C-alpha positions, 0 to 999 in steps of 0.5 A: 486474460490481462497481462501480469500486474506487479504490485508493492504492497507497503504496511505502515506498521512495525508491529509483529502482530499488525493487523495492517500487515495481515490485511496486506498478506491477504492480499497477496493470498487472493490476488487473482493469477496474473496479480503478483503482490510484492510485501516491502518488508524492510520499513524498519530499515529506513533511516529518518528522512534527511533532505541533505541525503540523496536518495541514491545514496541509500541502497534500500531506498534506492531499490524501493524506488526502482521497484515502485517505478517498475511496478503497476501499481502500489498497496498502502495499508497504514495505521492511525496514530494521534490522528495522523499517518504512522511516523514511519509510514510518513517517514518513508513517502517523505524520502519518495517526494523528490523522485518519480517513484509515485508519479502517476503511479496507481495507488490505492489505500487500505483501511483496516480500522473503520473509525481511523480515517485521519491516516486514511485521509492523510495518505490520500492527501500526501499521495495526491500532492506526489501526483500518485493516482489515488484509486478511490474505487480500489481504497476500501476500509476493511474492518480487521477487527475483533476475531479477524486481526489475523492473515489466517482470520482474514482469509476465513472472512468471505466477505472480507476476501471479496472486498479485497479481490473486488479492490485488486479488480481495480487494478486488472480494470485500470489496466485494461483501459490503459490498453485501449 
């Protein structure tokens, strides 16, 4: 049995009915018992990025940075707007650029819309630039469309649940590899 794995999940959407947030809540529900997924739900409180302000002086950001550093990995699901990452997600990543939060941190990106590959690709580029360890096998497109746009609907879909479990298994596999 692998040791406990702690993941931070971040949705790049502020919508109350966000399919990206629903996807991350489904991840929480299907995670194996040794894996704990915590959803960062304060994205709306993140101030606009200002390079003149030290992250340590913004308690919310300092705490998130510490949580990411302490976590075994990060999951990000973000919508695509105008062929890019949502502004609120990019804002958060801009705050984290000059911190050690993502350096060598295993990160997976989940794409909830099959046609929206620009944001997915942009996230990979940004995270790689931030020295994150992007987990390609765990970074998947999960078609959360039509009648599967809520957490409950995702959890009723065996294929989607299987895809999410397989993505999470990559974090366990990585942990086991680093132990050997």
